[in-house]
LUMMIKOL-181529 format. One line per 2 residues: number of its first residue (from 1); their letters; for each residue x, y, z of C-alpha. Coordinates in Angstrom, 1 decimal. Example, Ala and Ser with C-alpha at 12.3 -4.5 7.8 and 13.67 -1.06 7.14 Angstrom:
1 = AS = 12.3/-4.5/7.8  13.7/-1.1/7.1
***
This chain:
1 = MR = 66.5/106.7/71.2  62.9/107.3/72.2
3 = GR = 61.9/103.8/71.4  64.8/102.4/73.3
5 = FQ = 63.9/104.3/76.5  60.3/103.0/76.1
7 = WV = 61.7/99.5/76.0  63.8/100.0/79.1
9 = SW = 60.8/101.5/80.9  58.7/98.4/80.0
11 = KV = 61.4/96.2/81.5  61.4/98.1/84.7
13 = LH = 57.6/98.0/85.0  57.6/94.3/84.2
15 = SI = 60.1/93.6/86.9  58.0/95.5/89.5
17 = KS = 55.0/93.4/88.7  56.8/90.1/89.0
19 = PE = 56.8/88.8/92.7  59.8/86.6/92.0
21 = LS = 61.9/89.4/90.6  60.8/91.7/93.5
23 = RS = 62.0/89.1/96.0  65.3/88.8/94.1
25 = CS = 65.7/92.6/94.1  65.0/92.7/97.8
27 = GY = 67.7/90.2/98.4  70.1/92.1/96.2
29 = VS = 69.4/95.3/98.1  70.2/93.5/101.4
31 = RV = 73.4/92.1/100.1  74.5/95.5/98.8
33 = RY = 73.8/97.2/102.1  75.6/94.5/104.0
35 = LM = 78.7/94.9/101.8  78.6/98.6/102.3
37 = RL = 78.7/98.0/106.1  81.6/95.7/105.8
39 = KE = 83.5/98.2/103.7  82.9/101.0/106.2
41 = DD = 83.0/99.1/109.5  86.3/97.5/110.3
43 = EA = 84.9/95.5/113.3  82.0/94.2/111.2
45 = CR = 84.5/93.1/108.5  86.7/91.3/111.1
47 = EA = 83.6/89.4/112.3  82.7/88.4/108.7
49 = LK = 86.2/87.0/108.3  85.4/84.4/110.9
51 = SG = 82.7/82.8/108.8  83.4/83.9/105.2
53 = SF = 84.8/82.1/102.2  88.2/82.7/100.7
55 = LL = 89.7/82.5/97.2  93.5/82.1/97.3
57 = YY = 96.0/83.6/94.8  99.6/82.6/94.4
59 = NL = 101.5/85.5/92.8  98.1/86.7/91.4
61 = AP = 97.2/83.2/90.0  93.8/82.0/91.4
63 = LL = 93.3/78.6/93.0  91.0/76.4/90.9
65 = KS = 89.5/73.0/91.5  88.5/70.4/88.8
67 = NS = 85.6/68.0/88.9  85.3/65.9/85.7
69 = NV = 87.4/68.5/83.8  85.0/71.3/84.9
71 = YK = 87.1/74.0/86.7  85.7/76.3/89.4
73 = PA = 87.2/78.8/91.8  88.4/76.9/94.9
75 = FL = 86.7/78.9/97.7  87.7/77.8/101.2
77 = KA = 85.6/78.2/104.3  87.3/80.2/107.1
79 = SD = 87.7/77.1/109.3  89.1/75.1/106.4
81 = LE = 91.6/77.9/105.6  92.8/78.1/109.2
83 = NM = 93.2/74.3/109.4  95.2/74.3/106.2
85 = LK = 97.5/77.1/107.4  98.0/75.2/110.6
87 = KI = 99.1/72.1/108.7  101.7/74.0/106.7
89 = GR = 103.0/75.7/109.8  101.7/79.3/109.1
91 = DK = 99.9/81.6/111.5  96.2/81.9/110.9
93 = HI = 96.5/85.7/111.3  97.4/85.9/107.7
95 = VS = 93.7/85.7/107.1  93.4/89.3/108.3
97 = ES = 95.2/90.4/105.1  92.3/89.3/102.9
99 = VL = 90.5/91.7/100.7  86.7/91.8/100.6
101 = LG = 85.3/90.6/97.2  81.5/90.5/97.7
103 = CD = 79.0/88.1/99.1  77.2/85.1/97.6
105 = ES = 73.5/84.5/97.2  73.2/83.4/100.8
107 = GE = 74.8/86.6/102.1  78.1/85.0/103.0
109 = AQ = 81.1/87.3/102.7  83.7/86.4/100.1
111 = FS = 87.4/87.4/100.3  90.6/87.2/98.2
113 = LE = 93.9/86.4/99.8  97.4/86.5/98.2
115 = VG = 99.6/83.6/99.5  102.6/84.0/97.3
117 = DL = 105.0/83.8/100.2  103.8/80.3/101.2
119 = DR = 104.8/77.0/99.8  102.9/76.5/96.5
121 = SA = 103.1/72.7/96.4  101.9/72.4/100.0
123 = LE = 99.0/74.8/99.4  97.9/72.9/96.3
125 = RQ = 98.2/69.6/98.0  96.2/70.7/101.1
127 = CG = 93.5/72.5/99.1  93.2/69.8/96.4
129 = GV = 93.5/72.5/93.6  96.0/74.2/91.4
131 = FV = 97.0/77.8/90.9  96.4/78.8/87.3
133 = DL = 97.7/81.9/85.5  94.7/84.2/84.9
135 = TK = 95.1/84.2/81.2  94.8/80.4/81.2
137 = AF = 92.1/80.4/83.9  89.8/82.3/81.6
139 = FM = 89.5/79.4/79.3  88.9/76.9/82.1
141 = LS = 86.1/78.8/83.9  82.5/79.3/83.0
143 = GP = 81.3/82.9/82.2  79.6/83.7/85.5
145 = EA = 82.7/82.7/87.5  85.3/84.6/85.7
147 = PI = 84.3/88.1/87.0  84.7/87.2/90.7
149 = VT = 88.2/85.8/89.9  89.3/88.8/87.9
151 = KG = 88.0/91.2/90.6  90.0/89.4/93.3
153 = QA = 93.2/89.6/91.3  92.6/93.3/90.5
155 = LI = 92.1/94.2/94.1  95.2/92.3/95.3
157 = RW = 97.3/93.9/92.5  96.0/97.4/93.4
159 = HQ = 97.0/97.0/97.0  100.5/95.7/96.0
161 = TN = 101.1/98.8/93.8  99.6/101.5/96.1
163 = GF = 101.5/101.1/99.3  102.8/104.7/99.3
165 = CS = 101.2/108.1/99.0  101.9/109.9/95.7
167 = AT = 102.0/113.2/97.5  104.2/112.5/100.5
169 = GQ = 105.9/109.2/99.7  104.8/108.0/103.1
171 = PT = 103.2/104.5/103.5  99.5/104.2/103.0
173 = VR = 97.4/102.0/105.4  94.4/99.9/104.2
175 = NQ = 91.2/99.5/106.1  90.1/96.0/107.1
177 = SG = 88.0/95.3/104.0  90.6/96.7/101.6
179 = SH = 88.1/99.1/100.1  90.6/102.0/100.4
181 = RI = 94.0/103.1/101.7  94.8/106.2/103.7
183 = CH = 98.0/108.3/104.0  97.9/109.5/107.6
185 = SS = 100.5/112.1/106.8  98.6/113.9/104.1
187 = GI = 95.0/112.7/104.9  94.6/111.5/101.3
189 = TY = 92.3/108.5/100.8  93.0/106.3/97.8
191 = YP = 90.4/104.0/96.2  90.8/101.2/93.7
193 = KM = 90.5/102.5/90.2  89.9/101.2/86.7
195 = SP = 91.1/102.7/83.4  88.3/103.4/80.9
197 = VA = 88.7/101.6/77.6  86.5/101.9/74.6
199 = IV = 86.0/98.8/72.5  84.0/98.8/69.2
201 = LV = 82.9/96.4/66.6  82.8/98.2/63.2
203 = SD = 80.4/97.0/60.5  79.9/98.1/56.9
205 = GS = 76.4/96.4/56.8  77.4/92.9/55.7
207 = RC = 80.9/92.5/57.2  82.6/93.3/60.5
209 = LL = 86.1/94.6/61.1  88.5/92.8/63.4
211 = GR = 92.1/93.4/64.2  95.0/91.7/66.0
213 = QA = 98.0/93.0/68.0  101.3/91.3/67.7
215 = TF = 101.0/90.1/71.3  97.7/88.2/70.6
217 = PP = 97.9/84.3/70.4  98.2/83.0/66.8
219 = GL = 95.0/83.4/64.8  93.1/85.5/67.4
221 = YS = 91.3/88.6/66.1  89.2/90.9/68.2
223 = AL = 87.2/94.2/68.1  89.2/97.4/68.1
225 = AG = 89.9/99.0/71.5  91.8/101.7/73.1
227 = FC = 92.1/103.7/76.3  90.1/106.9/76.7
229 = DM = 92.2/110.0/76.7  91.8/112.6/79.5
231 = GE = 88.7/114.6/78.8  87.3/112.3/76.1
233 = SV = 83.8/110.9/76.0  83.4/107.2/75.1
235 = DE = 82.0/108.3/71.7  85.0/110.5/71.0
237 = AL = 87.4/107.8/72.0  85.8/105.2/69.8
239 = RR = 85.8/107.5/66.7  89.4/108.4/67.3
241 = EV = 90.5/104.8/67.8  88.9/103.6/64.6
243 = AE = 90.4/106.5/62.7  93.8/105.9/64.2
245 = EA = 94.0/102.2/63.9  92.0/101.4/60.8
247 = GL = 91.8/104.7/58.9  88.0/104.7/58.9
249 = EV = 85.4/107.3/59.8  82.6/106.1/62.0
251 = ET = 79.1/107.2/61.1  76.9/105.8/63.9
253 = LQ = 77.5/104.3/67.4  75.3/102.2/69.6
255 = YS = 76.1/101.2/73.2  76.2/97.4/73.9
257 = GS = 77.5/96.8/77.4  80.5/97.1/79.8
259 = QH = 82.9/94.8/81.6  85.8/94.8/84.0
261 = WP = 88.9/93.6/82.3  92.1/92.7/84.3
263 = FP = 94.6/93.3/81.5  97.1/94.9/81.4
265 = QS = 96.2/96.2/84.9  92.5/96.9/85.6
267 = SF = 90.4/98.3/82.9  86.7/99.2/82.5
269 = MV = 85.6/98.2/79.0  82.7/100.1/77.4
271 = AC = 81.5/98.3/74.4  79.7/99.7/71.3
273 = HA = 78.7/98.8/67.8  79.7/101.2/65.0
275 = TV = 78.9/101.6/61.3  80.9/103.1/58.5
277 = NP = 79.8/104.1/55.0  79.8/100.9/52.8
279 = NN = 81.3/102.9/50.0  84.3/103.9/52.1
281 = TQ = 85.7/100.7/53.7  89.4/100.7/52.6
283 = VS = 91.3/99.8/55.7  94.6/101.6/56.4
285 = ID = 96.4/100.0/59.4  98.5/101.8/61.9
287 = KA = 101.3/99.3/62.2  102.3/100.8/65.6
289 = EL = 98.9/99.7/67.0  97.9/96.6/65.0
291 = ED = 99.6/93.8/63.3  96.7/93.2/61.0
293 = AH = 93.0/94.1/60.5  90.5/93.2/57.8
295 = WF = 86.8/92.6/57.1  85.2/89.3/58.0
297 = TF = 82.1/87.8/56.4  79.1/86.4/58.3
299 = KE = 80.2/82.9/57.4  83.7/83.4/58.7
301 = IT = 82.4/84.9/62.0  79.9/82.1/62.5
303 = EA = 82.6/79.4/62.1  85.0/81.3/64.5
305 = LQ = 82.3/81.5/67.2  82.2/77.7/67.2
307 = IK = 85.8/77.5/68.5  85.6/77.5/72.3
309 = KP = 89.3/77.4/73.1  92.6/78.3/71.4
311 = PR = 93.0/75.9/68.4  96.0/73.8/68.0
313 = IS = 98.5/74.9/65.4  99.5/72.3/62.8
315 = KG = 103.1/72.5/61.7  103.5/74.2/58.4
317 = EP = 99.8/75.5/58.3  98.6/79.0/59.0
319 = PA = 96.8/79.4/62.4  93.0/79.0/62.4
321 = FW = 91.0/82.2/62.8  89.3/82.5/66.2
323 = VP = 87.8/85.2/68.4  87.9/86.0/72.1
325 = PS = 86.1/83.5/74.4  82.5/83.9/75.6
327 = FA = 83.3/85.7/78.9  85.0/88.6/77.0
329 = IA = 82.8/91.5/76.0  84.5/91.5/72.5
331 = NQ = 82.8/88.1/72.0  79.5/89.6/73.1
333 = LI = 79.8/92.3/70.4  80.7/89.7/67.7
335 = QE = 77.8/87.4/68.8  75.4/90.3/68.7
337 = WA = 76.5/91.3/65.2  76.2/87.7/64.0
339 = NQ = 72.7/87.4/65.5  71.6/90.6/63.8
341 = QQ = 73.1/89.4/60.5  71.1/86.1/60.8
343 = LT = 67.9/88.0/61.3  68.4/90.2/58.3
345 = RK = 69.2/87.2/56.1  65.9/85.5/56.8
***
């Protein structure tokens, strides 16, 4: 751990010495403080709505645009959105129902807006895009664009399912930015939440363990994962999940990263690598949790990482083995393991 902290400290010092990174950090601080103001000041947020950009959702499906088969989120300028609403005969005041997402590099506020009560065909025609189910949109977007799309959906879904106070049953009222809801009867303030999920890639030194649930697409295998129980640390949750699902006892854990994940609701994925004793690798699957799980070799993993979208299934043949796409943190874990294996094999 000491060496790791020294490496982090070196990165921090290096960033301080770099004028370019310092300017970037300054811009980041400005954007964060601007967003905080929009979250807390209803009037400032209303003003930002007049010049912001908007990502539309139809029953939680984001609007995407295609250019030479490259799909991107179809953000609309405020003026374009109002003109579009006018053309389909809807009041522009629907814009006030938007939820604050963030702001882009130029400092322009970004919002998400659910339009499921409008005419879908008319919206797609006017916007020149198409509403795509989020599970499919993941495979059409580049990595950097997926998080903003998932955040927008998660915030809209949270507002849809938190319209009443759990203590009084009375309606809750959102602030302008949508950063919280208040029950005026009880005085309770509700904030959007994510459920913590521990995800782990287990290795025995030369192989890694992947599993699949029955709900996965054919051929897809991923790292083991599970929700953290109340009172558990991430370490405890990971050790428990590996024991429950695969019948293995973890020896070491190493943190890798984290990610917001919109399924099944809104989860906070904390990703780690784990090792088990290479002399104790017999997998015992909990069929209530997994359909299958087994060890994969470096060669198998390398080949699977080359598959960038769900492979077609040939009739009469078993489905090809593939792993989650690049935007998923499970893919990051698998790629990191493969990279480490490649270094040790040189």
